[in-house]
C-alpha positions as CSV (number, residue, x, y, z in Angstrom):
1,M,-106.8,4.2,-96.1
2,K,-108.5,4.4,-92.7
3,L,-105.8,5.1,-90.2
4,I,-106.6,4.6,-86.5
5,I,-104.3,6.1,-83.8
6,R,-104.7,4.8,-80.3
7,I,-102.8,4.3,-77.0
8,E,-100.4,1.4,-77.1
9,T,-101.5,-1.7,-75.0
10,P,-99.4,-4.5,-73.5
11,A,-100.5,-6.8,-76.3
12,D,-98.9,-4.4,-78.8
13,R,-95.4,-4.5,-77.4
14,L,-93.9,-7.3,-79.4
15,P,-95.5,-6.2,-82.7
16,V,-94.2,-2.7,-82.1
17,E,-90.7,-4.0,-81.4
18,E,-90.8,-6.0,-84.6
19,L,-92.1,-3.0,-86.5
20,T,-89.4,-0.8,-85.0
21,R,-86.7,-3.2,-85.9
22,E,-87.9,-3.4,-89.5
23,A,-88.1,0.4,-89.8
24,F,-84.6,1.1,-88.4
25,W,-82.6,-1.9,-89.6
26,N,-79.4,-0.7,-91.3
27,L,-80.7,2.9,-91.4
28,Y,-78.3,4.6,-88.9
29,R,-75.9,1.7,-88.3
30,P,-75.5,-1.9,-89.4
31,G,-78.4,-3.5,-87.7
32,C,-80.2,-1.3,-85.1
33,D,-80.8,-0.8,-81.4
34,E,-84.2,1.1,-81.5
35,H,-86.3,-2.1,-80.8
36,Y,-84.1,-2.7,-77.7
37,T,-84.5,0.9,-76.7
38,T,-88.2,0.6,-76.9
39,H,-88.1,-2.6,-74.8
40,L,-86.1,-0.8,-72.1
41,I,-88.3,2.3,-72.1
42,R,-91.4,0.3,-71.2
43,G,-89.8,-0.9,-67.9
44,H,-88.4,2.5,-66.9
45,E,-89.9,5.0,-64.5
46,D,-89.7,7.7,-67.2
47,F,-91.9,5.9,-69.7
48,L,-95.1,7.8,-70.5
49,P,-97.6,5.2,-71.5
50,D,-100.5,7.6,-71.7
51,L,-98.8,9.4,-74.6
52,T,-97.3,6.4,-76.4
53,C,-99.5,5.5,-79.4
54,V,-99.7,3.1,-82.3
55,A,-101.1,3.7,-85.8
56,E,-103.3,0.9,-87.3
57,V,-104.6,0.1,-90.7
58,D,-107.1,-2.8,-91.0
59,G,-106.0,-4.0,-87.5
60,K,-102.3,-4.1,-88.4
61,I,-99.9,-1.8,-86.6
62,V,-98.0,0.3,-89.2
63,G,-96.5,3.0,-87.0
64,S,-95.5,3.7,-83.4
65,I,-94.4,6.7,-81.2
66,V,-92.9,6.2,-77.8
67,Y,-92.7,9.0,-75.1
68,T,-90.5,9.5,-72.1
69,R,-90.0,12.2,-69.6
70,S,-87.3,14.7,-70.1
71,W,-86.3,17.9,-68.3
72,V,-85.0,21.4,-69.0
73,V,-82.9,23.2,-66.4
74,N,-82.1,26.9,-66.7
75,E,-79.2,28.9,-65.4
76,L,-81.1,29.6,-62.1
77,G,-81.4,25.9,-61.5
78,E,-85.1,25.8,-62.2
79,R,-86.1,22.4,-63.5
80,V,-89.2,21.8,-65.6
81,E,-90.5,18.5,-66.8
82,T,-91.0,18.1,-70.6
83,A,-91.9,15.3,-73.0
84,T,-89.7,13.6,-75.5
85,F,-90.6,11.1,-78.2
86,G,-88.5,8.5,-79.8
87,P,-88.3,6.0,-81.3
88,L,-90.9,7.2,-83.8
89,C,-91.3,4.8,-86.7
90,V,-93.4,3.8,-89.6
91,H,-93.2,0.4,-91.4
92,P,-91.3,0.9,-94.7
93,D,-94.4,-0.2,-96.7
94,W,-96.3,2.7,-95.2
95,Q,-93.8,5.5,-95.2
96,R,-94.5,8.8,-96.9
97,Q,-98.3,8.3,-96.5
98,G,-98.8,10.6,-93.6
99,V,-98.6,8.0,-90.8
100,G,-95.7,9.7,-89.0
101,S,-97.4,13.1,-89.3
102,A,-100.6,11.7,-87.9
103,L,-98.8,10.2,-84.9
104,I,-97.0,13.5,-84.1
105,G,-100.2,15.5,-84.5
106,H,-102.3,13.2,-82.4
107,T,-99.8,12.9,-79.6
108,R,-99.0,16.6,-79.6
109,A,-102.6,17.3,-78.6
110,L,-102.3,14.7,-75.7
111,V,-99.1,16.4,-74.6
112,E,-100.7,19.8,-74.5
113,K,-103.6,18.5,-72.5
114,K,-101.1,17.1,-69.9
115,G,-99.8,20.6,-69.5
116,Y,-96.2,20.1,-70.7
117,P,-94.6,23.3,-72.0
118,A,-92.7,21.7,-74.8
119,I,-91.8,18.5,-76.7
120,L,-88.0,18.1,-77.1
121,I,-86.4,15.5,-79.3
122,L,-83.1,14.4,-80.9
123,G,-83.8,13.9,-84.5
124,D,-83.2,14.9,-88.1
125,P,-84.5,18.4,-88.8
126,H,-85.5,17.4,-92.3
127,N,-88.2,15.2,-90.7
128,Y,-89.5,17.6,-88.1
129,C,-89.3,21.3,-89.1
130,R,-92.6,20.9,-91.0
131,H,-94.3,20.0,-87.7
132,G,-93.2,23.2,-86.0
133,F,-90.0,22.1,-84.4
134,K,-87.2,24.6,-84.2
135,T,-83.5,24.2,-83.5
136,G,-82.7,24.5,-79.8
137,K,-80.3,27.3,-80.6
138,D,-83.1,29.6,-81.6
139,L,-84.8,29.0,-78.2
140,N,-81.6,28.9,-76.2
141,V,-82.0,25.3,-75.4
142,G,-78.8,23.2,-75.5
143,T,-77.0,20.3,-73.9
144,P,-75.7,20.4,-70.3
145,D,-72.2,21.1,-71.7
146,G,-73.4,24.2,-73.5
147,R,-73.5,22.9,-77.1
148,F,-76.4,23.2,-79.6
149,P,-76.5,20.0,-81.7
150,L,-78.2,20.2,-85.0
151,G,-80.5,17.4,-84.0
152,L,-81.7,19.0,-80.7
153,L,-85.2,20.2,-81.7
154,V,-87.9,21.9,-79.7
155,L,-91.7,22.2,-80.2
156,E,-92.8,25.0,-77.9
157,L,-96.3,24.4,-76.7
158,R,-96.5,27.5,-74.4
159,P,-95.5,30.6,-76.3
160,N,-92.3,32.2,-75.1
161,F,-91.8,29.6,-72.4
162,F,-88.1,29.5,-73.0
163,A,-87.6,33.3,-73.4
164,G,-85.2,35.1,-71.1
165,H,-83.2,32.1,-69.9
166,R,-80.6,29.6,-71.1
167,W,-81.8,26.0,-70.9
168,A,-80.2,22.6,-70.9
169,L,-82.0,19.5,-72.0
170,H,-81.7,16.4,-69.9
171,T,-83.1,13.2,-71.4
172,S,-84.0,10.0,-69.5
173,P,-81.1,7.8,-68.4
174,V,-83.0,4.9,-70.1
175,F,-81.1,5.9,-73.3
176,E,-77.8,5.2,-71.7
177,F,-77.5,1.4,-72.0
178,D,-74.7,-1.1,-72.5
179,P,-74.5,-1.8,-76.3
180,A,-73.8,-5.5,-75.5
181,G,-77.4,-5.9,-74.4
182,V,-78.6,-5.1,-78.0
183,E,-77.0,-8.3,-79.5
184,A,-78.5,-10.5,-76.8
185,Y,-81.9,-9.0,-77.2
186,D,-81.8,-9.0,-81.0
187,A,-81.2,-12.8,-80.9
188,R,-84.9,-13.2,-80.0
189,F,-85.9,-12.0,-83.4
190,A,-85.6,-13.5,-86.9
191,P,-82.1,-13.1,-88.4
192,K,-81.5,-10.1,-90.7
193,E,-78.4,-9.2,-92.6
194,K,-76.4,-6.3,-91.2
195,R,-74.8,-4.1,-93.9
196,H,-73.5,-0.7,-94.6
197,Q,-75.6,1.9,-96.6
198,P,-75.2,5.6,-97.3
199,S,-77.8,6.7,-94.7
200,Q,-75.3,5.6,-92.0
201,D,-72.7,8.0,-93.3
202,L,-75.1,10.9,-93.3
203,F,-76.2,10.0,-89.8
204,A,-72.6,10.1,-88.6
205,M,-72.3,13.6,-90.0
206,L,-75.6,14.8,-88.5
207,I,-74.8,13.7,-85.0
208,R,-71.6,15.6,-85.0
209,A,-73.1,18.8,-86.4
210,V,-73.7,21.8,-84.1
211,V,-75.5,25.1,-84.7
212,E,-73.4,28.2,-84.1
């Protein structure tokens, strides 16, 4: 397999949304909203197109990683811009073949060159600890209300950047959208059956879990 990772272009946008929809359909909820999220991100001021990449095999897009600006603010009110990725997805036919890892590794190098001190995400620790991500609790990075969700994960790119302070992660407001917009946007795509599956129950548990 010859995997090519490159910056996403405007021509990739619909194929990436189709891929994203296929990868997330029924995974976390009946249907999904990640393709709509991707659509919204591209029109938002916090979109980072120079970090957003696709993975190709034989000219076909099999993976995607989308970046937005985020911020951490400490107890002194100091605000530092960071990078956040998501959605990150791989087509079901290409999962567990290193595509997601390659996207993370490739874009991590880009993020470091841009001078960001860290990548912060909201995700499943099972998928990201092997890439060097740590729970926010260990680095004293939580939510603005002082909680440490299990899924708040930090990849520190400047050693000891977070040391000595308490930090709160602020993600882009692009993720705060009206769910009604999802159904209207999804109507543009081929119909797919919405159904329940166990991964949705696990996700419901994970998003309520906090680290003490």
